[in-house]
N, C-alpha and C positions, 0 to 999 in steps of 0.2 A: 103403606102408602104415599103418593105420587103429589106431589106439591105443585104441578103444571095442571094437575086435575085442579085444584082449591082455587088454583090464582086463576079468576076471570079478567080481562082485557081491559073491561072499565072498571078493575082496582088496582089500576100498578099508575103513577104518576112518576113521566121521565122522567120530571128534573122539578127538583123543588128548590125554593128561595132561597129558604133558609141557611142556617151556619152554625146553628146550636142546637142542643136536646131539648131545649124548651119551644123553640119555636117550629124542630122539624114536627115534634109531638100533635103541636097545634095545628098545622098545615094540615098531617094526616087525618085528624080527628073532622075537619070542617069539610073536606074531601068526603069521608063517611058521610058525614050529616047533610051534606048534598048532595052526595046518592042513594039519602036514605035506606041506609045500612043501618043506622045509629039516631035512637029517639035523643037520648040523654049525651050529650056533646062535655056539657061542662064536667058531666058527672066520669065521662069515659077521660077526658083530660086527666080531672085528678088521680083516679086509680093509675092509669100510665106512671105520672108524677110518682105518687108512691112507691111504686113497683120499682122506679130506678132510684130510688134512696135507699130502696133493703140493697140495690149494687146492680154497675149498669149491665143494659142490657146488648152493650156491644160486647159479642163476642171477640173480636179480632177477626184477621182478614178483610178487614175493612167492611164490615155487616153486624149489623145488630136489629135483636129484635126482641122491639120493644111490644108485653105482652100484658094483658089480664085478664082474670075472668069479670061475666057482669050479668046483672040477672036481667033476663028479657029477652035474651038471647039465643034464640030457638038454634039456627043451625051457626056453626063459625063464622068469624070476619076473619078471610083474610087477605091484606093486599099488601102493596109493594111498591115500593118510592127510592127513588135513585138521584142522586146530588151526584153532579160533575164537580162541585166544592168542596174542599176540605171543610165539614160535619168534625168539631169538637164536642163527643158524641159521651168523653172521657170511658173511650175503650179499654180493655184489658191489657191491650198491647200496646196501649198508649199513642196508637197511631191513625189517623182520620179516620171515620167512617164515611162511605157513600152508597151501601143498599140500606135498607129497612125493612124487613119484614115485620105488618104488623100483626100481631093475633088477637081476638077477640071471643071468648068464649064461653061456654054458660058455664058456673060454677056446680049444674048440675051432671055433668058428665066430665069429669078432670082428667079421665083415660086418654080423652078424644083428642083434650087442650094437650098432652103431655106426647099423642102422637105425632100431632104438627109441628109442636117445636121440634122433637127427633129430628122429624123426615127433614124441614130447613137445619139442624145444627150438622147433620148427616151429610145431606148436600154441600154443607160449608165447609166442609172439615176435610172432604174428599176429593173436592173438586179445586185442584190448584189453580185454575185460571178463571174458577168464576167471577170474580169481579171485576179481571180487567175484561174477559169477556161482556160481559152487563154493561158496563161503564163505553165502550167501542160499538155497544148496539144501537141502530139510528133511530128503531119507532117502537110501541110498545110491544108489535110481533115478534119482532125479532129477540127483543130481551124477553118474551116468553117461548121464544125458540130456543134461547141458550138453557134457560132452564132446563126444558121438555130434554134437549140434546145430552146434556148434563148428566141429568137423572137416566135418562137410559143408558150410558157409558155405566154407570154404576151400579143399576140392577138389571140391565140387559133385555 
């Protein structure tokens, strides 16, 4: 599964305003609501917060993968948000988080959800310069280019 095939140009926030976990989640949920990708924004926000209470989805390397399952989602919603500010997302490595891959999928297809999360985690773990390259990118299309090129390097 290729992440760059799932991430659409209109599903990227190039510069988040928030600097804490709740603010980042709220900003991304509002973005999805404005794009008509979700109907129940309050429910989504609550589900994402509940997931974070189980353990931070910040996996280190400056990356977090907030995710949840929600009824009524036909195809998975995958978005990317970037912050140039230090976001305290309670990362496992204790460092700030800058890159947020949000995944919302149907509870009816758990294997697809796992495949998406695995693709993101694989990219983050194997690409040592992903965070730096995304933070240096000057536009949404160049952010997506970074992801495409890094995946091509890993997967050939």
